[in-house]
BANU-870022 format. One record per residue (C-alpha): residue in three letters; x, y, z; residue number from 1. Coordinates in pm, 1 decimal, always signed. Layout:
% residues N
<node 'ALA', <X, Y, Z>, NUM>;
...
% end
This chain:
% residues 116
<node 'GLN', <+6465.8, +5163.6, +5200.6>, 1>;
<node 'VAL', <+6136.6, +5317.6, +5311.7>, 2>;
<node 'GLN', <+6060.2, +5263.4, +5684.7>, 3>;
<node 'LEU', <+5738.4, +5285.3, +5861.0>, 4>;
<node 'VAL', <+5730.5, +5365.2, +6179.4>, 5>;
<node 'GLU', <+5474.5, +5211.4, +6392.3>, 6>;
<node 'SER', <+5402.7, +5300.2, +6777.4>, 7>;
<node 'GLY', <+5115.8, +5251.0, +7008.4>, 8>;
<node 'GLY', <+5099.7, +4840.9, +7121.7>, 9>;
<node 'GLY', <+5114.1, +4707.7, +7465.5>, 10>;
<node 'LEU', <+4920.1, +4502.5, +7695.0>, 11>;
<node 'VAL', <+4577.7, +4589.7, +7821.1>, 12>;
<node 'GLN', <+4298.9, +4403.8, +7994.2>, 13>;
<node 'ALA', <+3955.9, +4300.6, +7768.9>, 14>;
<node 'GLY', <+3767.9, +4580.2, +7766.7>, 15>;
<node 'GLU', <+4037.4, +4856.9, +7746.9>, 16>;
<node 'SER', <+4153.8, +5115.4, +7438.8>, 17>;
<node 'LEU', <+4484.5, +5161.3, +7273.3>, 18>;
<node 'ARG', <+4551.9, +5401.1, +6947.6>, 19>;
<node 'LEU', <+4838.6, +5266.5, +6698.6>, 20>;
<node 'SER', <+4999.1, +5520.7, +6467.8>, 21>;
<node 'CYS', <+5235.0, +5466.6, +6163.4>, 22>;
<node 'ALA', <+5465.9, +5735.3, +6011.5>, 23>;
<node 'ALA', <+5553.9, +5704.6, +5635.3>, 24>;
<node 'PRO', <+5806.7, +5935.5, +5538.1>, 25>;
<node 'PRO', <+5654.1, +6220.0, +5344.2>, 26>;
<node 'ARG', <+5896.8, +6133.8, +5040.0>, 27>;
<node 'ILE', <+5663.1, +5801.1, +4935.0>, 28>;
<node 'PHE', <+5517.3, +5937.9, +4581.5>, 29>;
<node 'GLY', <+5210.6, +5840.2, +4534.4>, 30>;
<node 'VAL', <+5049.8, +5677.4, +4857.4>, 31>;
<node 'ASN', <+4714.9, +5536.9, +4779.4>, 32>;
<node 'ALA', <+4594.0, +5348.4, +5079.1>, 33>;
<node 'MET', <+4692.3, +5316.3, +5426.4>, 34>;
<node 'ALA', <+4649.1, +5010.8, +5619.4>, 35>;
<node 'TRP', <+4699.4, +4786.8, +5950.1>, 36>;
<node 'TYR', <+4708.3, +4397.8, +5906.4>, 37>;
<node 'ARG', <+4757.9, +4186.6, +6202.8>, 38>;
<node 'GLN', <+4895.7, +3817.4, +6252.4>, 39>;
<node 'ALA', <+4861.2, +3605.2, +6518.9>, 40>;
<node 'PRO', <+5063.8, +3285.4, +6633.6>, 41>;
<node 'GLY', <+5052.0, +3032.3, +6365.8>, 42>;
<node 'LYS', <+4813.9, +3253.0, +6155.1>, 43>;
<node 'GLN', <+4806.1, +3415.8, +5838.5>, 44>;
<node 'ARG', <+4842.6, +3778.1, +5815.1>, 45>;
<node 'ASP', <+4487.6, +3918.5, +5780.3>, 46>;
<node 'LEU', <+4357.1, +4307.2, +5681.3>, 47>;
<node 'VAL', <+4219.5, +4473.9, +5991.9>, 48>;
<node 'ALA', <+4125.6, +4816.9, +5809.6>, 49>;
<node 'ARG', <+4194.0, +5021.8, +5555.6>, 50>;
<node 'VAL', <+4155.1, +5358.9, +5456.2>, 51>;
<node 'THR', <+4183.0, +5521.9, +5093.1>, 52>;
<node 'SER', <+4328.0, +5848.0, +4979.8>, 53>;
<node 'GLY', <+4028.5, +5962.1, +4916.3>, 54>;
<node 'GLY', <+3863.4, +5864.3, +5323.1>, 55>;
<node 'SER', <+3667.5, +5534.5, +5213.0>, 56>;
<node 'THR', <+3718.9, +5284.0, +5454.1>, 57>;
<node 'ASN', <+3688.3, +4898.7, +5498.2>, 58>;
<node 'TYR', <+3725.4, +4659.1, +5833.9>, 59>;
<node 'ALA', <+3738.9, +4344.0, +5888.7>, 60>;
<node 'ASP', <+3380.6, +4233.8, +6017.3>, 61>;
<node 'SER', <+3573.8, +4095.7, +6361.0>, 62>;
<node 'VAL', <+3653.9, +4441.4, +6411.3>, 63>;
<node 'LYS', <+3370.8, +4652.8, +6263.1>, 64>;
<node 'GLY', <+3222.8, +4897.3, +6528.1>, 65>;
<node 'ARG', <+3525.2, +4866.1, +6786.5>, 66>;
<node 'PHE', <+3806.7, +5022.0, +6555.7>, 67>;
<node 'THR', <+3840.8, +5312.2, +6358.7>, 68>;
<node 'ILE', <+4112.5, +5369.0, +6111.4>, 69>;
<node 'SER', <+4179.1, +5768.6, +6072.3>, 70>;
<node 'ARG', <+4450.6, +5930.5, +5821.8>, 71>;
<node 'ASP', <+4664.0, +6262.1, +5792.0>, 72>;
<node 'ASN', <+4748.6, +6302.4, +5433.5>, 73>;
<node 'ALA', <+4946.2, +6609.7, +5536.8>, 74>;
<node 'LYS', <+5171.5, +6373.3, +5735.1>, 75>;
<node 'ASN', <+5113.3, +6035.8, +5579.1>, 76>;
<node 'THR', <+5019.0, +5875.4, +5889.4>, 77>;
<node 'VAL', <+4749.1, +5642.9, +5955.4>, 78>;
<node 'TYR', <+4585.8, +5581.7, +6303.8>, 79>;
<node 'LEU', <+4411.3, +5294.6, +6428.6>, 80>;
<node 'GLN', <+4158.6, +5343.8, +6733.1>, 81>;
<node 'MET', <+4100.6, +5047.0, +6899.1>, 82>;
<node 'ASN', <+3793.9, +5050.9, +7157.5>, 83>;
<node 'SER', <+3648.8, +4767.2, +7367.5>, 84>;
<node 'LEU', <+3939.9, +4528.7, +7314.2>, 85>;
<node 'LYS', <+3914.7, +4121.3, +7302.6>, 86>;
<node 'PRO', <+4202.1, +3861.4, +7412.8>, 87>;
<node 'GLU', <+4114.4, +3765.8, +7040.1>, 88>;
<node 'ASP', <+4273.9, +4083.7, +6915.0>, 89>;
<node 'THR', <+4609.6, +3948.4, +7060.0>, 90>;
<node 'ALA', <+4887.8, +3959.0, +6730.0>, 91>;
<node 'VAL', <+5155.2, +4181.5, +6569.8>, 92>;
<node 'TYR', <+4986.3, +4466.2, +6411.4>, 93>;
<node 'TYR', <+5149.1, +4596.9, +6103.6>, 94>;
<node 'CYS', <+5114.3, +4921.9, +5938.2>, 95>;
<node 'ASN', <+5097.6, +4926.9, +5535.7>, 96>;
<node 'VAL', <+5149.7, +5191.8, +5238.6>, 97>;
<node 'LEU', <+5013.1, +5088.5, +4913.6>, 98>;
<node 'ARG', <+5161.4, +5310.8, +4592.4>, 99>;
<node 'ILE', <+4933.6, +5372.0, +4305.8>, 100>;
<node 'ASP', <+5162.1, +5233.8, +4109.0>, 101>;
<node 'GLY', <+5121.2, +4875.7, +4306.1>, 102>;
<node 'VAL', <+5432.5, +4921.9, +4579.8>, 103>;
<node 'ASN', <+5368.7, +4823.9, +4868.1>, 104>;
<node 'TYR', <+5557.7, +4875.5, +5246.8>, 105>;
<node 'TRP', <+5555.7, +4725.7, +5567.3>, 106>;
<node 'GLY', <+5584.4, +4835.5, +5922.1>, 107>;
<node 'GLN', <+5755.6, +4569.4, +6142.7>, 108>;
<node 'GLY', <+5514.3, +4508.2, +6351.2>, 109>;
<node 'THR', <+5356.7, +4635.0, +6726.6>, 110>;
<node 'GLN', <+5261.9, +4413.1, +6970.5>, 111>;
<node 'VAL', <+4927.8, +4427.2, +7125.9>, 112>;
<node 'THR', <+4810.5, +4147.4, +7400.9>, 113>;
<node 'VAL', <+4503.7, +4164.0, +7513.1>, 114>;
<node 'SER', <+4428.7, +4021.0, +7878.1>, 115>;
<node 'SER', <+4122.4, +3841.2, +7997.2>, 116>;
% end
């Protein structure tokens, strides 16, 4: 069973920053994209940011200019730097790894709560 290890969530005030980390086991073959999704209560899980093995990134419009995704290919680790956090960023954040054959892996989720 592949386990993605997430860390970095917590409770912050609006305007503050958090950094999420997600480490995937080195034995995962053929990692293509790594990404962060989030799910607020009563809402669907949405893409926040994605980075491909080649370094291309894309972001949800709501986080552009505030969040930065980065990736360490040697460590199979992906990071999400979240600045200028807003209460509407409150959600459970999930790490996702997509293999080149289409297999997806998910982390267990980490809670991010932003108070106003």
